[in-house]
PDB file as gemmi writes it, atoms N, CA and C in Angstrom:
CRYST1    1.000    1.000    1.000  90.00  90.00  90.00 P 1                      
ATOM      1  N   MET A   1      91.367 -12.717-288.415  1.00  0.00           N  
ATOM      2  CA  MET A   1      92.727 -11.997-288.251  1.00  0.00           C  
ATOM      3  C   MET A   1      93.222 -12.654-288.999  1.00  0.00           C  
ATOM      4  N   CYS A   2      94.060 -12.468-289.683  1.00  0.00           N  
ATOM      5  CA  CYS A   2      95.906 -12.997-290.781  1.00  0.00           C  
ATOM      6  C   CYS A   2      97.142 -13.214-289.967  1.00  0.00           C  
ATOM      7  N   ARG A   3      97.255 -14.113-289.600  1.00  0.00           N  
ATOM      8  CA  ARG A   3      98.429 -14.099-288.636  1.00  0.00           C  
ATOM      9  C   ARG A   3      99.665 -15.299-289.932  1.00  0.00           C  
ATOM     10  N   VAL A   4     100.881 -14.217-289.676  1.00  0.00           N  
ATOM     11  CA  VAL A   4     102.162 -14.268-290.312  1.00  0.00           C  
ATOM     12  C   VAL A   4     102.800 -15.334-289.636  1.00  0.00           C  
ATOM     13  N   PRO A   5     103.312 -16.331-290.098  1.00  0.00           N  
ATOM     14  CA  PRO A   5     103.675 -17.736-289.267  1.00  0.00           C  
ATOM     15  C   PRO A   5     104.968 -17.303-288.758  1.00  0.00           C  
ATOM     16  N   THR A   6     105.492 -17.423-287.986  1.00  0.00           N  
ATOM     17  CA  THR A   6     107.144 -17.082-287.204  1.00  0.00           C  
ATOM     18  C   THR A   6     108.063 -17.625-288.182  1.00  0.00           C  
ATOM     19  N   ARG A   7     109.713 -17.223-288.114  1.00  0.00           N  
ATOM     20  CA  ARG A   7     110.381 -18.472-288.842  1.00  0.00           C  
ATOM     21  C   ARG A   7     110.518 -20.162-287.257  1.00  0.00           C  
ATOM     22  N   ARG A   8     111.320 -20.649-287.929  1.00  0.00           N  
ATOM     23  CA  ARG A   8     111.015 -21.720-287.144  1.00  0.00           C  
ATOM     24  C   ARG A   8     112.805 -21.767-286.539  1.00  0.00           C  
ATOM     25  N   THR A   9     113.303 -21.184-287.343  1.00  0.00           N  
ATOM     26  CA  THR A   9     114.901 -20.944-286.862  1.00  0.00           C  
ATOM     27  C   THR A   9     115.583 -19.639-287.731  1.00  0.00           C  
ATOM     28  N   PRO A  10     116.213 -18.544-286.295  1.00  0.00           N  
ATOM     29  CA  PRO A  10     116.426 -17.060-287.049  1.00  0.00           C  
ATOM     30  C   PRO A  10     116.978 -17.244-287.749  1.00  0.00           C  
ATOM     31  N   ARG A  11     117.246 -15.988-288.118  1.00  0.00           N  
ATOM     32  CA  ARG A  11     117.916 -15.865-289.811  1.00  0.00           C  
ATOM     33  C   ARG A  11     119.818 -15.945-289.311  1.00  0.00           C  
ATOM     34  N   PRO A  12     120.842 -16.946-290.306  1.00  0.00           N  
ATOM     35  CA  PRO A  12     122.251 -16.936-289.338  1.00  0.00           C  
ATOM     36  C   PRO A  12     122.576 -15.411-289.938  1.00  0.00           C  
ATOM     37  N   ALA A  13     124.195 -14.999-289.297  1.00  0.00           N  
ATOM     38  CA  ALA A  13     123.956 -13.278-288.513  1.00  0.00           C  
ATOM     39  C   ALA A  13     124.272 -12.770-289.810  1.00  0.00           C  
ATOM     40  N   TRP A  14     124.515 -13.864-290.676  1.00  0.00           N  
ATOM     41  CA  TRP A  14     125.091 -13.370-292.400  1.00  0.00           C  
ATOM     42  C   TRP A  14     124.509 -12.953-293.010  1.00  0.00           C  
ATOM     43  N   VAL A  15     123.215 -13.466-292.958  1.00  0.00           N  
ATOM     44  CA  VAL A  15     122.002 -13.099-293.641  1.00  0.00           C  
ATOM     45  C   VAL A  15     121.945 -11.650-293.581  1.00  0.00           C  
ATOM     46  N   VAL A  16     121.157 -11.383-292.147  1.00  0.00           N  
ATOM     47  CA  VAL A  16     120.673 -10.621-291.354  1.00  0.00           C  
ATOM     48  C   VAL A  16     122.138  -9.156-291.558  1.00  0.00           C  
ATOM     49  N   ASP A  17     123.244  -9.322-291.721  1.00  0.00           N  
ATOM     50  CA  ASP A  17     124.370  -8.090-292.216  1.00  0.00           C  
ATOM     51  C   ASP A  17     124.230  -7.832-293.797  1.00  0.00           C  
ATOM     52  N   GLU A  18     123.652  -8.674-294.429  1.00  0.00           N  
ATOM     53  CA  GLU A  18     123.542  -8.256-296.113  1.00  0.00           C  
ATOM     54  C   GLU A  18     122.549  -8.117-295.944  1.00  0.00           C  
ATOM     55  N   CYS A  19     121.157  -8.355-295.157  1.00  0.00           N  
ATOM     56  CA  CYS A  19     120.097  -7.465-295.571  1.00  0.00           C  
ATOM     57  C   CYS A  19     120.045  -5.990-295.105  1.00  0.00           C  
ATOM     58  N   ARG A  20     121.151  -5.344-293.854  1.00  0.00           N  
ATOM     59  CA  ARG A  20     121.816  -4.166-292.966  1.00  0.00           C  
ATOM     60  C   ARG A  20     122.628  -3.641-294.576  1.00  0.00           C  
ATOM     61  N   ALA A  21     123.294  -4.319-295.051  1.00  0.00           N  
ATOM     62  CA  ALA A  21     124.255  -3.684-295.575  1.00  0.00           C  
ATOM     63  C   ALA A  21     123.633  -3.469-297.471  1.00  0.00           C  
ATOM     64  N   LEU A  22     122.303  -4.242-297.296  1.00  0.00           N  
ATOM     65  CA  LEU A  22     121.937  -3.565-299.185  1.00  0.00           C  
ATOM     66  C   LEU A  22     120.970  -2.384-298.602  1.00  0.00           C  
ATOM     67  N   GLY A  23     120.423  -2.523-297.440  1.00  0.00           N  
ATOM     68  CA  GLY A  23     119.785  -1.081-297.284  1.00  0.00           C  
ATOM     69  C   GLY A  23     120.666   0.143-297.383  1.00  0.00           C  
ATOM     70  N   HIS A  24     121.618   0.141-296.550  1.00  0.00           N  
ATOM     71  CA  HIS A  24     122.648   1.014-296.882  1.00  0.00           C  
ATOM     72  C   HIS A  24     123.210   1.363-297.949  1.00  0.00           C  
ATOM     73  N   ARG A  25     123.495  -0.139-298.801  1.00  0.00           N  
ATOM     74  CA  ARG A  25     122.937   0.042-300.720  1.00  0.00           C  
ATOM     75  C   ARG A  25     122.582   1.578-301.009  1.00  0.00           C  
ATOM     76  N   ILE A  26     120.993   0.337-301.078  1.00  0.00           N  
ATOM     77  CA  ILE A  26     120.010   1.709-301.161  1.00  0.00           C  
ATOM     78  C   ILE A  26     119.834   2.453-301.530  1.00  0.00           C  
ATOM     79  N   ALA A  27     120.297   3.371-299.910  1.00  0.00           N  
ATOM     80  CA  ALA A  27     120.459   4.911-298.853  1.00  0.00           C  
ATOM     81  C   ALA A  27     121.340   5.249-299.669  1.00  0.00           C  
ATOM     82  N   SER A  28     122.978   4.694-299.790  1.00  0.00           N  
ATOM     83  CA  SER A  28     123.667   5.317-300.482  1.00  0.00           C  
ATOM     84  C   SER A  28     123.323   6.128-301.422  1.00  0.00           C  
ATOM     85  N   VAL A  29     123.161   5.034-302.798  1.00  0.00           N  
ATOM     86  CA  VAL A  29     122.893   5.288-304.387  1.00  0.00           C  
ATOM     87  C   VAL A  29     121.803   6.242-304.058  1.00  0.00           C  
ATOM     88  N   ARG A  30     120.518   6.477-303.202  1.00  0.00           N  
ATOM     89  CA  ARG A  30     119.758   7.431-303.508  1.00  0.00           C  
ATOM     90  C   ARG A  30     120.323   8.434-302.476  1.00  0.00           C  
ATOM     91  N   VAL A  31     121.302   8.892-301.792  1.00  0.00           N  
ATOM     92  CA  VAL A  31     121.957  10.341-301.410  1.00  0.00           C  
ATOM     93  C   VAL A  31     122.505  10.737-302.616  1.00  0.00           C  
ATOM     94  N   ALA A  32     123.570   9.608-303.218  1.00  0.00           N  
ATOM     95  CA  ALA A  32     124.465   9.646-304.323  1.00  0.00           C  
ATOM     96  C   ALA A  32     123.452  10.602-305.552  1.00  0.00           C  
ATOM     97  N   ALA A  33     122.281  10.191-306.230  1.00  0.00           N  
ATOM     98  CA  ALA A  33     120.851  10.388-306.770  1.00  0.00           C  
ATOM     99  C   ALA A  33     120.588  11.860-306.369  1.00  0.00           C  
ATOM    100  N   GLN A  34     121.209  12.329-305.107  1.00  0.00           N  
ATOM    101  CA  GLN A  34     120.347  13.541-304.447  1.00  0.00           C  
ATOM    102  C   GLN A  34     118.696  13.302-304.378  1.00  0.00           C  
ATOM    103  N   MET A  35     118.085  12.242-303.746  1.00  0.00           N  
ATOM    104  CA  MET A  35     116.650  12.215-303.867  1.00  0.00           C  
ATOM    105  C   MET A  35     116.014  12.072-302.077  1.00  0.00           C  
ATOM    106  N   SER A  36     115.835  12.353-301.919  1.00  0.00           N  
ATOM    107  CA  SER A  36     114.646  11.838-300.739  1.00  0.00           C  
ATOM    108  C   SER A  36     114.237  10.549-300.895  1.00  0.00           C  
ATOM    109  N   GLN A  37     113.610   9.392-299.359  1.00  0.00           N  
ATOM    110  CA  GLN A  37     113.173   8.705-299.608  1.00  0.00           C  
ATOM    111  C   GLN A  37     111.593   8.820-300.204  1.00  0.00           C  
ATOM    112  N   ASP A  38     110.932   9.750-300.090  1.00  0.00           N  
ATOM    113  CA  ASP A  38     110.206  10.557-300.983  1.00  0.00           C  
ATOM    114  C   ASP A  38     109.664  10.196-302.478  1.00  0.00           C  
ATOM    115  N   ASP A  39     110.835  10.838-303.082  1.00  0.00           N  
ATOM    116  CA  ASP A  39     111.358  11.354-304.309  1.00  0.00           C  
ATOM    117  C   ASP A  39     111.374   9.547-304.939  1.00  0.00           C  
ATOM    118  N   LEU A  40     112.394   8.673-303.962  1.00  0.00           N  
ATOM    119  CA  LEU A  40     112.500   7.321-304.315  1.00  0.00           C  
ATOM    120  C   LEU A  40     111.230   6.425-304.970  1.00  0.00           C  
ATOM    121  N   ALA A  41     110.494   6.887-303.929  1.00  0.00           N  
ATOM    122  CA  ALA A  41     109.261   6.381-303.471  1.00  0.00           C  
ATOM    123  C   ALA A  41     108.071   6.785-304.119  1.00  0.00           C  
ATOM    124  N   GLU A  42     108.021   7.619-305.070  1.00  0.00           N  
ATOM    125  CA  GLU A  42     107.044   7.543-305.903  1.00  0.00           C  
ATOM    126  C   GLU A  42     107.630   7.599-307.548  1.00  0.00           C  
ATOM    127  N   ARG A  43     108.875   7.557-307.495  1.00  0.00           N  
ATOM    128  CA  ARG A  43     109.453   6.776-308.662  1.00  0.00           C  
ATOM    129  C   ARG A  43     109.561   5.366-308.888  1.00  0.00           C  
ATOM    130  N   ALA A  44     109.524   4.925-307.981  1.00  0.00           N  
ATOM    131  CA  ALA A  44     109.777   3.890-308.258  1.00  0.00           C  
ATOM    132  C   ALA A  44     107.801   3.419-308.418  1.00  0.00           C  
ATOM    133  N   GLY A  45     107.102   3.800-307.297  1.00  0.00           N  
ATOM    134  CA  GLY A  45     106.028   3.503-307.703  1.00  0.00           C  
ATOM    135  C   GLY A  45     105.630   2.531-305.923  1.00  0.00           C  
ATOM    136  N   VAL A  46     106.393   2.987-304.681  1.00  0.00           N  
ATOM    137  CA  VAL A  46     105.946   2.512-303.925  1.00  0.00           C  
ATOM    138  C   VAL A  46     105.976   3.646-302.156  1.00  0.00           C  
ATOM    139  N   GLU A  47     105.259   2.968-301.545  1.00  0.00           N  
ATOM    140  CA  GLU A  47     105.376   3.080-300.023  1.00  0.00           C  
ATOM    141  C   GLU A  47     107.021   3.782-299.721  1.00  0.00           C  
ATOM    142  N   ARG A  48     106.664   4.966-298.637  1.00  0.00           N  
ATOM    143  CA  ARG A  48     107.662   6.023-298.507  1.00  0.00           C  
ATOM    144  C   ARG A  48     108.260   5.061-297.022  1.00  0.00           C  
ATOM    145  N   ARG A  49     107.623   4.682-296.591  1.00  0.00           N  
ATOM    146  CA  ARG A  49     107.325   4.232-295.950  1.00  0.00           C  
ATOM    147  C   ARG A  49     108.775   2.315-295.848  1.00  0.00           C  
ATOM    148  N   SER A  50     107.896   1.588-296.753  1.00  0.00           N  
ATOM    149  CA  SER A  50     108.655   0.980-297.135  1.00  0.00           C  
ATOM    150  C   SER A  50     110.847   1.477-297.029  1.00  0.00           C  
ATOM    151  N   ILE A  51     110.404   2.142-298.334  1.00  0.00           N  
ATOM    152  CA  ILE A  51     111.750   2.440-298.376  1.00  0.00           C  
ATOM    153  C   ILE A  51     112.459   3.271-297.407  1.00  0.00           C  
ATOM    154  N   GLN A  52     112.266   3.453-296.102  1.00  0.00           N  
ATOM    155  CA  GLN A  52     112.431   3.393-294.606  1.00  0.00           C  
ATOM    156  C   GLN A  52     112.923   2.316-294.529  1.00  0.00           C  
ATOM    157  N   ARG A  53     111.832   1.220-294.499  1.00  0.00           N  
ATOM    158  CA  ARG A  53     111.981  -0.328-293.873  1.00  0.00           C  
ATOM    159  C   ARG A  53     113.239  -0.889-294.804  1.00  0.00           C  
ATOM    160  N   TYR A  54     112.932  -0.820-295.804  1.00  0.00           N  
ATOM    161  CA  TYR A  54     114.759  -0.889-296.625  1.00  0.00           C  
ATOM    162  C   TYR A  54     115.813  -0.787-296.532  1.00  0.00           C  
ATOM    163  N   GLU A  55     115.716   0.707-296.138  1.00  0.00           N  
ATOM    164  CA  GLU A  55     117.388   1.374-295.759  1.00  0.00           C  
ATOM    165  C   GLU A  55     117.588   0.972-294.592  1.00  0.00           C  
ATOM    166  N   SER A  56     116.481   0.599-293.498  1.00  0.00           N  
ATOM    167  CA  SER A  56     117.427   0.595-292.051  1.00  0.00           C  
ATOM    168  C   SER A  56     117.244  -0.993-291.904  1.00  0.00           C  
ATOM    169  N   GLY A  57     117.416  -1.840-293.044  1.00  0.00           N  
ATOM    170  CA  GLY A  57     117.258  -3.242-293.172  1.00  0.00           C  
ATOM    171  C   GLY A  57     116.447  -3.505-291.754  1.00  0.00           C  
ATOM    172  N   ARG A  58     115.196  -2.855-291.296  1.00  0.00           N  
ATOM    173  CA  ARG A  58     114.087  -3.524-290.470  1.00  0.00           C  
ATOM    174  C   ARG A  58     113.202  -4.904-291.761  1.00  0.00           C  
ATOM    175  N   ARG A  59     113.263  -4.188-293.194  1.00  0.00           N  
ATOM    176  CA  ARG A  59     112.163  -6.174-294.197  1.00  0.00           C  
ATOM    177  C   ARG A  59     113.273  -5.571-295.321  1.00  0.00           C  
ATOM    178  N   ASP A  60     113.326  -6.715-296.303  1.00  0.00           N  
ATOM    179  CA  ASP A  60     113.556  -6.817-297.711  1.00  0.00           C  
ATOM    180  C   ASP A  60     112.346  -6.682-298.337  1.00  0.00           C  
ATOM    181  N   PRO A  61     113.185  -5.916-298.843  1.00  0.00           N  
ATOM    182  CA  PRO A  61     112.347  -5.574-300.291  1.00  0.00           C  
ATOM    183  C   PRO A  61     112.241  -6.779-301.242  1.00  0.00           C  
ATOM    184  N   ARG A  62     111.133  -7.283-301.739  1.00  0.00           N  
ATOM    185  CA  ARG A  62     110.631  -7.765-302.565  1.00  0.00           C  
ATOM    186  C   ARG A  62     110.608  -7.745-303.674  1.00  0.00           C  
ATOM    187  N   TYR A  63     111.799  -8.892-304.919  1.00  0.00           N  
ATOM    188  CA  TYR A  63     112.254  -8.686-305.754  1.00  0.00           C  
ATOM    189  C   TYR A  63     111.676  -7.529-307.022  1.00  0.00           C  
ATOM    190  N   ALA A  64     110.393  -7.711-307.098  1.00  0.00           N  
ATOM    191  CA  ALA A  64     109.789  -6.218-307.804  1.00  0.00           C  
ATOM    192  C   ALA A  64     109.964  -5.253-307.398  1.00  0.00           C  
ATOM    193  N   ASP A  65     109.942  -5.243-306.453  1.00  0.00           N  
ATOM    194  CA  ASP A  65     110.405  -3.760-305.645  1.00  0.00           C  
ATOM    195  C   ASP A  65     112.015  -3.189-305.554  1.00  0.00           C  
ATOM    196  N   LEU A  66     112.931  -4.294-305.559  1.00  0.00           N  
ATOM    197  CA  LEU A  66     113.829  -4.685-306.152  1.00  0.00           C  
ATOM    198  C   LEU A  66     114.474  -3.896-307.190  1.00  0.00           C  
ATOM    199  N   LEU A  67     113.396  -4.281-308.506  1.00  0.00           N  
ATOM    200  CA  LEU A  67     113.680  -3.538-309.902  1.00  0.00           C  
ATOM    201  C   LEU A  67     112.894  -2.597-309.622  1.00  0.00           C  
ATOM    202  N   LEU A  68     112.166  -1.957-309.610  1.00  0.00           N  
ATOM    203  CA  LEU A  68     111.390  -0.974-309.195  1.00  0.00           C  
ATOM    204  C   LEU A  68     112.014   0.726-308.484  1.00  0.00           C  
ATOM    205  N   ILE A  69     113.471  -0.119-307.300  1.00  0.00           N  
ATOM    206  CA  ILE A  69     114.144   0.489-307.110  1.00  0.00           C  
ATOM    207  C   ILE A  69     115.225   1.050-307.803  1.00  0.00           C  
ATOM    208  N   ALA A  70     115.700   0.012-308.432  1.00  0.00           N  
ATOM    209  CA  ALA A  70     117.046   0.150-309.656  1.00  0.00           C  
ATOM    210  C   ALA A  70     116.789   0.866-310.702  1.00  0.00           C  
ATOM    211  N   TYR A  71     115.451   1.016-310.994  1.00  0.00           N  
ATOM    212  CA  TYR A  71     115.033   1.414-312.071  1.00  0.00           C  
ATOM    213  C   TYR A  71     114.940   2.681-311.868  1.00  0.00           C  
ATOM    214  N   ALA A  72     114.130   3.247-309.987  1.00  0.00           N  
ATOM    215  CA  ALA A  72     114.418   4.911-310.340  1.00  0.00           C  
ATOM    216  C   ALA A  72     115.240   5.276-309.990  1.00  0.00           C  
ATOM    217  N   LEU A  73     116.836   4.611-309.812  1.00  0.00           N  
ATOM    218  CA  LEU A  73     117.864   4.997-309.390  1.00  0.00           C  
ATOM    219  C   LEU A  73     118.786   4.798-310.061  1.00  0.00           C  
ATOM    220  N   ASP A  74     118.504   4.385-311.434  1.00  0.00           N  
ATOM    221  CA  ASP A  74     119.095   4.299-312.597  1.00  0.00           C  
ATOM    222  C   ASP A  74     120.169   3.124-312.368  1.00  0.00           C  
ATOM    223  N   VAL A  75     120.113   2.669-311.476  1.00  0.00           N  
ATOM    224  CA  VAL A  75     121.386   1.390-311.217  1.00  0.00           C  
ATOM    225  C   VAL A  75     120.851  -0.074-311.719  1.00  0.00           C  
ATOM    226  N   GLN A  76     121.661  -1.109-311.340  1.00  0.00           N  
ATOM    227  CA  GLN A  76     121.338  -2.278-312.497  1.00  0.00           C  
ATOM    228  C   GLN A  76     120.731  -3.186-311.020  1.00  0.00           C  
ATOM    229  N   VAL A  77     120.102  -4.125-310.640  1.00  0.00           N  
ATOM    230  CA  VAL A  77     119.502  -4.662-309.005  1.00  0.00           C  
ATOM    231  C   VAL A  77     121.425  -5.116-309.189  1.00  0.00           C  
ATOM    232  N   GLU A  78     122.139  -5.493-309.754  1.00  0.00           N  
ATOM    233  CA  GLU A  78     123.512  -6.186-309.142  1.00  0.00           C  
ATOM    234  C   GLU A  78     124.096  -5.253-308.456  1.00  0.00           C  
ATOM    235  N   ASP A  79     123.791  -3.768-308.896  1.00  0.00           N  
ATOM    236  CA  ASP A  79     125.033  -3.355-308.131  1.00  0.00           C  
ATOM    237  C   ASP A  79     124.249  -2.604-307.058  1.00  0.00           C  
ATOM    238  N   LEU A  80     122.846  -2.623-306.602  1.00  0.00           N  
ATOM    239  CA  LEU A  80     122.868  -2.800-304.890  1.00  0.00           C  
ATOM    240  C   LEU A  80     122.668  -4.366-304.292  1.00  0.00           C  
ATOM    241  N   VAL A  81     122.307  -5.454-304.870  1.00  0.00           N  
ATOM    242  CA  VAL A  81     122.571  -6.701-303.825  1.00  0.00           C  
ATOM    243  C   VAL A  81     124.290  -7.210-303.973  1.00  0.00           C  
ATOM    244  N   ARG A  82     125.008  -6.818-304.660  1.00  0.00           N  
ATOM    245  CA  ARG A  82     126.498  -7.480-304.670  1.00  0.00           C  
ATOM    246  C   ARG A  82     126.481  -6.728-303.115  1.00  0.00           C  
ATOM    247  N   PRO A  83     127.139  -8.337-302.834  1.00  0.00           N  
ATOM    248  CA  PRO A  83     127.586  -8.189-301.556  1.00  0.00           C  
ATOM    249  C   PRO A  83     129.465  -6.872-301.564  1.00  0.00           C  
ATOM    250  N   GLU A  84     130.177  -6.659-300.860  1.00  0.00           N  
ATOM    251  CA  GLU A  84     130.923  -6.179-300.338  1.00  0.00           C  
ATOM    252  C   GLU A  84     132.176  -6.877-300.234  1.00  0.00           C  
ATOM    253  N   PRO A  85     133.132  -7.148-301.394  1.00  0.00           N  
ATOM    254  CA  PRO A  85     134.454  -8.479-300.772  1.00  0.00           C  
ATOM    255  C   PRO A  85     134.607  -8.026-299.358  1.00  0.00           C  
ATOM    256  N   ARG A  86     134.755  -9.421-298.682  1.00  0.00           N  
ATOM    257  CA  ARG A  86     135.092  -9.095-297.702  1.00  0.00           C  
ATOM    258  C   ARG A  86     136.974  -9.408-297.753  1.00  0.00           C  
ATOM    259  N   PRO A  87     137.752  -9.460-296.598  1.00  0.00           N  
ATOM    260  CA  PRO A  87     139.168  -9.868-296.445  1.00  0.00           C  
ATOM    261  C   PRO A  87     138.566 -11.535-295.481  1.00  0.00           C  
ATOM    262  N   ALA A  88     139.851 -11.905-296.250  1.00  0.00           N  
ATOM    263  CA  ALA A  88     139.679 -13.556-296.618  1.00  0.00           C  
ATOM    264  C   ALA A  88     139.745 -13.920-294.352  1.00  0.00           C  
ATOM    265  N   SER A  89     140.921 -12.795-294.013  1.00  0.00           N  
ATOM    266  CA  SER A  89     141.264 -13.447-292.510  1.00  0.00           C  
ATOM    267  C   SER A  89     140.022 -12.956-291.761  1.00  0.00           C  
ATOM    268  N   THR A  90     139.025 -12.077-291.665  1.00  0.00           N  
ATOM    269  CA  THR A  90     138.746 -11.842-291.035  1.00  0.00           C  
ATOM    270  C   THR A  90     137.158 -13.377-290.884  1.00  0.00           C  
ATOM    271  N   GLY A  91     136.918 -13.989-291.791  1.00  0.00           N  
ATOM    272  CA  GLY A  91     135.777 -14.685-291.806  1.00  0.00           C  
ATOM    273  C   GLY A  91     134.691 -14.645-292.861  1.00  0.00           C  
ATOM    274  N   ASP A  92     133.975 -16.207-292.796  1.00  0.00           N  
ATOM    275  CA  ASP A  92     132.216 -15.323-293.749  1.00  0.00           C  
ATOM    276  C   ASP A  92     131.545 -15.271-292.824  1.00  0.00           C  
ATOM    277  N   GLY A  93     131.481 -15.945-291.377  1.00  0.00           N  
ATOM    278  CA  GLY A  93     130.530 -15.904-290.331  1.00  0.00           C  
ATOM    279  C   GLY A  93     129.220 -16.755-290.405  1.00  0.00           C  
ATOM    280  N   GLY A  94     129.885 -17.752-291.613  1.00  0.00           N  
ATOM    281  CA  GLY A  94     129.508 -18.904-291.578  1.00  0.00           C  
ATOM    282  C   GLY A  94     128.468 -19.197-292.980  1.00  0.00           C  
ATOM    283  N   ARG A  95     128.558 -17.913-293.605  1.00  0.00           N  
ATOM    284  CA  ARG A  95     127.868 -17.769-294.822  1.00  0.00           C  
ATOM    285  C   ARG A  95     128.233 -19.102-295.956  1.00  0.00           C  
ATOM    286  N   PRO A  96     127.101 -19.593-296.360  1.00  0.00           N  
ATOM    287  CA  PRO A  96     127.992 -21.329-297.216  1.00  0.00           C  
ATOM    288  C   PRO A  96     128.773 -20.408-298.181  1.00  0.00           C  
ATOM    289  N   GLY A  97     129.704 -20.994-299.398  1.00  0.00           N  
ATOM    290  CA  GLY A  97     129.990 -20.609-300.488  1.00  0.00           C  
ATOM    291  C   GLY A  97     130.618 -19.884-300.537  1.00  0.00           C  
ATOM    292  N   ARG A  98     131.417 -19.410-299.498  1.00  0.00           N  
ATOM    293  CA  ARG A  98     132.521 -18.437-299.653  1.00  0.00           C  
ATOM    294  C   ARG A  98     133.796 -19.245-298.635  1.00  0.00           C  
TER     295      ARG A  98                                                      
END                                                                             
């Protein structure tokens, strides 16, 4: 049986937040395009369960899947991964480079 190694340290909160935000952006664009998760999965060539996991933030899409999803939604990858601007007063949650 193949075991997946566990992380040595948990992900920082800002990474978890960005992963969830990515999922919400994928879902938002999909809904705006009037597609179901099944439609998107079929057009992108990925499993519906993967789309569900990406949108809920339970799993990060692989880069290749992200490319396929963006193509299926007729958007640029940047439109999906670009973080929302944050007001300076709320802080960055420890995010480097901001």
